[in-house]
C-alpha positions as CSV (number, residue, x, y, z in Angstrom):
1,M,0.0,0.0,0.0
2,R,1.4,3.4,-1.1
3,P,0.2,6.9,-0.5
4,Y,0.1,9.3,-3.5
5,F,2.4,12.3,-3.6
6,R,0.8,15.5,-4.8
7,I,2.4,18.6,-3.5
8,R,5.5,18.9,-5.7
9,S,3.3,18.3,-8.8
10,T,1.5,21.6,-8.0
11,F,4.7,23.7,-8.0
12,S,5.4,26.1,-10.9
13,R,8.1,25.4,-13.5
14,D,8.4,28.9,-15.1
15,Y,12.1,29.5,-14.5
16,E,14.5,30.9,-17.0
17,G,17.7,29.2,-18.1
18,N,18.8,25.6,-18.5
19,P,19.0,23.6,-15.3
20,T,21.9,21.6,-16.7
21,A,24.0,24.8,-16.3
22,G,23.7,24.2,-12.5
23,A,21.4,27.1,-11.7
24,V,18.3,28.9,-13.1
25,K,16.8,32.3,-12.7
26,V,13.2,33.0,-11.5
27,P,11.7,36.4,-12.1
28,V,10.2,37.7,-8.8
29,R,8.6,41.0,-7.9
30,N,7.0,42.0,-4.6
31,M,5.0,44.9,-6.0
32,D,2.9,45.5,-9.0
33,V,3.6,48.0,-11.8
34,N,3.1,51.6,-10.7
35,V,0.3,53.5,-12.5
36,R,1.0,57.3,-12.5
37,D,-0.6,60.4,-14.0
38,Y,0.6,61.0,-17.6
39,D,1.7,64.5,-18.6
40,I,0.7,65.2,-22.2
41,K,3.5,67.8,-22.7
42,N,6.4,66.1,-20.9
43,G,5.4,62.5,-21.0
44,L,6.2,60.2,-18.2
45,A,9.5,59.5,-16.6
46,L,10.9,56.0,-16.6
47,E,10.9,54.0,-13.4
48,Q,13.2,51.1,-12.6
49,S,11.5,47.8,-12.9
50,A,10.5,46.1,-9.7
51,T,11.3,42.7,-11.1
52,N,14.4,41.0,-9.7
53,Y,15.8,37.6,-10.8
54,L,16.4,35.1,-8.1
55,N,19.3,32.7,-8.8
56,I,18.4,29.2,-7.7
57,P,21.2,26.6,-7.6
58,I,20.4,23.0,-8.5
59,N,21.4,21.6,-5.1
60,F,19.8,18.2,-4.8
61,N,21.8,15.3,-6.3
62,K,20.5,11.9,-5.2
63,G,20.5,8.3,-6.4
64,I,19.9,4.7,-5.7
65,N,22.3,1.8,-6.2
66,E,21.0,-1.5,-4.7
67,L,22.7,-4.8,-5.2
68,I,20.5,-7.7,-6.5
69,D,22.7,-10.7,-5.7
70,G,22.3,-14.1,-7.4
71,Y,20.9,-12.8,-10.7
72,E,22.4,-11.3,-13.8
73,A,20.3,-8.5,-15.2
74,A,18.7,-10.6,-17.9
75,A,17.8,-13.3,-15.4
76,V,16.1,-11.3,-12.7
77,P,12.6,-12.9,-12.2
78,D,9.7,-10.7,-13.3
79,N,8.1,-10.6,-9.9
80,L,11.4,-9.5,-8.3
81,M,12.0,-7.0,-11.0
82,A,8.5,-5.5,-10.6
83,Q,8.9,-5.3,-6.8
84,R,12.3,-3.6,-6.9
85,M,11.2,-1.2,-9.7
86,E,8.0,-0.3,-7.8
87,S,10.0,0.3,-4.6
88,A,12.5,2.5,-6.4
89,A,9.8,4.6,-8.0
90,Y,8.1,5.0,-4.7
91,S,11.3,6.0,-2.9
92,L,12.2,8.5,-5.5
93,A,8.8,10.1,-5.5
94,K,8.8,10.2,-1.7
95,T,12.1,12.0,-1.7
96,F,10.8,14.5,-4.2
97,E,7.7,15.2,-2.0
98,E,9.6,15.5,1.3
99,D,12.0,18.0,-0.2
100,A,9.1,20.0,-1.7
101,I,7.4,20.1,1.8
102,N,10.7,21.1,3.4
103,A,11.0,24.0,0.9
104,L,7.6,25.2,1.9
105,V,8.1,24.9,5.6
106,S,11.6,26.4,5.7
107,N,10.6,29.5,3.8
108,S,7.2,30.5,5.0
109,T,5.2,32.6,7.5
110,V,3.7,31.1,10.6
111,S,-0.1,30.7,11.1
112,T,-1.5,32.5,14.1
113,Q,-4.5,30.2,14.3
114,P,-5.0,28.0,17.4
115,D,-4.4,24.3,17.2
116,G,-7.0,22.5,15.2
117,T,-10.1,20.9,16.7
118,V,-13.3,19.5,15.1
119,D,-15.0,22.8,15.9
120,N,-12.4,25.3,14.7
121,I,-10.3,23.6,12.0
122,Y,-12.5,24.7,9.1
123,M,-12.5,28.3,10.1
124,N,-8.8,28.2,10.8
125,I,-8.1,27.3,7.2
126,V,-10.6,29.9,5.9
127,K,-8.8,32.6,7.9
128,D,-5.4,31.6,6.6
129,I,-6.7,31.5,3.0
130,A,-8.1,35.0,3.6
131,Q,-4.8,36.1,4.9
132,L,-3.0,34.9,1.8
133,A,-5.6,36.4,-0.4
134,K,-5.1,39.7,1.4
135,R,-1.4,39.5,0.4
136,G,-2.4,39.3,-3.2
137,V,-2.4,35.6,-3.9
138,D,-5.3,34.6,-6.3
139,K,-7.4,31.8,-4.7
140,N,-7.4,30.1,-8.0
141,R,-3.6,29.8,-7.7
142,M,-3.6,28.5,-4.1
143,Y,-3.6,25.1,-2.6
144,V,-4.1,23.9,0.9
145,A,-2.2,20.7,1.8
146,V,-3.6,19.1,5.0
147,S,-2.2,16.3,7.1
148,Y,-4.2,13.1,7.5
149,A,-4.9,14.0,11.1
150,T,-6.3,17.4,10.0
151,E,-8.4,15.7,7.3
152,A,-9.9,13.5,10.0
153,L,-10.9,16.6,12.0
154,L,-12.3,18.2,8.8
155,L,-14.4,15.2,8.0
156,A,-16.0,15.4,11.5
157,N,-16.8,19.1,10.9
158,P,-20.3,19.4,9.5
159,V,-19.6,22.3,7.3
160,Y,-16.7,20.5,5.5
161,A,-18.4,17.1,5.5
162,N,-21.5,18.5,3.8
163,T,-19.4,19.6,0.8
164,S,-16.9,16.7,0.5
165,S,-19.0,14.8,-2.0
166,Q,-19.4,17.8,-4.4
167,I,-15.9,17.6,-6.0
168,G,-16.0,16.8,-9.7
169,A,-14.5,13.7,-11.2
170,E,-11.7,15.7,-12.9
171,L,-10.6,17.3,-9.7
172,A,-10.8,14.0,-7.9
173,R,-8.5,12.4,-10.5
174,N,-6.0,15.1,-9.8
175,G,-6.0,14.3,-6.1
176,I,-8.3,17.1,-4.9
177,V,-10.3,15.9,-2.0
178,N,-12.4,19.0,-1.5
179,R,-12.4,22.8,-1.7
180,I,-12.5,25.4,1.2
181,N,-13.4,28.9,0.3
182,G,-12.8,28.1,-3.4
183,V,-9.3,26.7,-2.8
184,N,-8.3,23.1,-3.7
185,I,-7.5,20.8,-0.8
186,I,-5.0,18.0,-1.1
187,T,-3.9,15.5,1.6
188,Q,-0.4,14.4,2.5
189,D,1.8,13.3,5.4
190,L,3.3,16.7,6.2
191,G,5.6,15.5,8.9
192,E,6.9,17.9,11.6
193,T,8.8,21.1,12.0
194,E,12.5,21.2,13.1
195,D,11.1,21.7,16.7
196,G,9.1,18.5,16.5
197,Q,5.7,20.2,16.0
198,A,3.2,18.3,13.9
199,I,2.3,20.2,10.8
200,E,-1.5,20.6,10.5
201,Y,-1.8,22.3,7.1
202,I,0.1,24.5,4.6
203,V,-1.6,27.2,2.5
204,Y,0.5,28.2,-0.4
205,G,0.4,30.1,-3.7
206,I,1.8,28.0,-6.5
207,D,3.2,31.0,-8.5
208,W,5.9,31.4,-5.7
209,T,6.9,27.8,-5.6
210,Q,9.4,26.3,-8.1
211,A,10.2,22.7,-8.9
212,I,13.3,22.5,-11.1
213,D,14.4,19.2,-12.7
214,E,17.9,19.2,-14.2
215,W,18.0,15.6,-15.3
216,M,17.0,12.1,-14.1
217,V,18.1,8.5,-14.8
218,N,15.0,6.4,-14.3
219,P,15.5,3.2,-12.2
220,V,16.9,0.4,-14.2
221,V,18.5,-3.0,-13.5
222,V,22.1,-3.1,-14.7
223,D,24.3,-6.2,-15.0
224,L,27.4,-6.1,-12.7
225,T,29.1,-9.3,-14.0
226,T,30.3,-8.2,-17.4
227,G,33.7,-6.6,-17.1
228,S,33.8,-7.0,-13.3
229,S,36.5,-8.8,-11.4
230,E,34.4,-8.6,-8.2
231,Y,30.8,-9.5,-8.9
232,I,29.6,-12.9,-10.2
233,G,26.0,-13.5,-11.1
234,A,24.9,-10.2,-9.7
235,S,23.1,-7.0,-10.9
236,A,22.1,-3.7,-9.4
237,L,19.1,-1.4,-9.4
238,K,20.4,2.1,-10.2
239,G,18.9,5.5,-10.7
240,R,19.8,9.2,-10.1
241,M,18.0,12.5,-10.0
242,V,19.4,16.1,-9.9
243,Y,16.9,18.8,-9.0
244,A,15.9,21.7,-6.8
245,D,12.8,23.1,-5.0
246,A,12.4,26.7,-3.9
247,V,9.9,29.2,-2.5
248,T,10.6,32.6,-4.0
249,D,8.6,34.6,-1.5
250,K,7.8,33.3,2.0
251,N,4.8,35.6,2.2
252,A,3.0,33.3,-0.2
253,V,3.2,30.4,2.2
254,I,1.5,30.0,5.6
255,V,2.3,26.9,7.7
256,K,0.2,25.9,10.6
257,A,2.1,23.6,13.1
258,K,0.7,22.5,16.4
259,V,1.7,24.8,19.2
260,G,0.4,22.5,22.0
261,V,1.1,22.7,25.7
262,S,4.8,21.9,26.0
263,A,5.4,22.0,29.7
264,V,3.8,22.4,33.1
265,E,5.4,24.8,35.7
266,I,4.7,23.9,39.3
267,T,5.6,26.5,41.9
268,P,5.3,25.1,45.5
269,V,4.1,27.4,48.2
270,A,6.9,28.2,50.7
271,G,6.6,28.3,54.4
272,L,4.0,25.5,54.9
273,S,4.0,24.0,58.3
274,G,1.9,21.9,60.8
275,T,-1.3,20.2,59.8
276,L,-2.8,22.0,56.8
277,A,-6.4,22.9,56.7
278,D,-8.8,21.6,54.0
279,S,-8.3,23.4,50.7
280,T,-4.9,24.9,51.7
281,K,-3.0,26.0,48.5
282,V,0.3,24.1,48.2
283,A,1.3,25.0,44.7
284,D,0.6,27.3,41.8
285,L,0.3,26.0,38.2
286,A,1.2,27.5,34.9
287,S,1.7,26.1,31.4
288,V,4.1,26.8,28.5
289,G,2.4,27.0,25.1
290,G,-1.0,25.4,24.7
291,S,-3.9,26.1,22.5
292,G,-7.1,27.5,24.0
293,T,-7.9,26.6,27.6
294,V,-5.4,24.5,29.5
295,T,-6.8,22.2,32.2
296,Y,-4.9,20.5,35.0
297,A,-5.3,17.1,36.6
298,L,-3.7,15.0,39.3
299,P,-3.7,11.4,38.1
300,T,-5.0,9.2,41.0
301,G,-2.8,6.5,42.5
302,V,0.4,8.3,41.5
303,A,3.0,9.5,44.0
304,D,1.1,11.5,46.8
305,N,-1.6,12.8,44.5
306,D,-4.5,11.3,46.4
307,K,-3.9,13.8,49.3
308,F,-4.4,16.8,46.9
309,E,-6.8,18.1,44.3
310,I,-6.9,20.8,41.6
311,S,-8.6,24.1,42.1
312,T,-8.4,26.0,38.8
313,N,-4.7,26.8,38.5
314,T,-3.6,25.7,41.9
315,V,-3.1,22.5,43.9
316,V,-4.8,22.4,47.3
317,T,-5.2,19.9,50.1
318,K,-8.1,17.5,49.7
319,D,-8.9,17.5,53.5
320,G,-7.5,18.6,56.8
321,T,-5.2,15.6,57.4
322,T,-2.0,16.6,55.6
323,G,0.7,17.1,58.2
324,A,4.4,17.7,58.3
325,G,6.4,15.8,55.7
326,T,7.6,15.8,52.1
327,Y,5.1,15.1,49.4
328,T,5.5,14.4,45.7
329,I,2.8,15.5,43.2
330,V,2.5,14.8,39.5
331,V,0.4,17.2,37.4
332,N,-0.9,16.6,33.9
333,A,-2.0,19.5,31.6
334,T,-4.2,19.2,28.6
335,D,-5.1,21.9,26.1
336,T,-8.2,22.3,24.0
337,A,-6.6,20.4,21.1
338,D,-5.8,17.5,23.4
339,N,-2.0,18.2,23.6
340,E,-0.6,17.0,26.9
341,A,2.3,17.7,29.2
342,S,3.3,16.6,32.7
343,A,5.5,17.7,35.5
344,T,6.6,16.6,39.0
345,A,7.2,18.7,42.1
346,T,7.9,18.3,45.8
347,I,5.8,19.9,48.5
348,N,7.5,20.5,51.8
349,V,5.5,20.9,55.0
350,A,7.6,21.7,58.1
351,E,6.8,20.7,61.7
352,A,4.6,23.2,63.5
353,S,6.6,25.7,65.5
354,E,5.9,25.8,69.3
């Protein structure tokens, strides 16, 4: 079972120059042509063009070279040949796709939307589409790539689910699973950011993305026996590709990665002593990151948690029996998008002073 790869196929290929030279140029401009008042007598002064040419080096050079022992090229069984060729094609396509996604993520702007839930994911995407449209990207030239986890949230959202069957056959054949606010939706495993945050979706304008293919040797089985003093009855699966992927303006790409609660901060109350009264505060709680409301919990049966309980953003005694001693508590935090974090702290209660 293999997933389909769709993102790189949406990239533009309108560069200038020959990739075999090692680099190409892409015309880029961040502003439109300036329209000014024309003077009938004096004409109109020339202005410098706002178009620049971005030089993009061809920086990806990858290949496959896998030994097939026990068979000369002409003798490789058809089933083995088919399996190896299919695997090679998949691996090459997967590499293309991962590099295209990395190009988008590494040269983009960050979405300010909260982490996705069933209730908000549709509007999150709508808002980021609107943000890109406000920057001047035509919605007909946009795509939204969503992760499989995000697609699951969307399918549970009634607004999205009610339109998911309205995609035409031609769009479906091209991998389009739906449209949101007039923009095509495609699904893909988007992976994570460098910080380990799961990527929920990417909104991008295809006119600012470039896929440049210098040359490629398609996978082929080559005999290693002829002319070799080392290999006997062996062949190899070989292939190579030289290419580049680039984003020419990061403002044409918005990436939404999970923020999520990343840590819990427990601040024990100092100066506790004697037998503590019921609902005495023993610690303050805070979280790092988190989407929406963060709730705290003391898992039962863990450490000394059963002697305490949560009161909003604090830990308090459950009753009036907590006396002098050292207590360990473990606090879990969960945000609205079901991201979780945990922390442990020690509560010190001194003997009562006489």
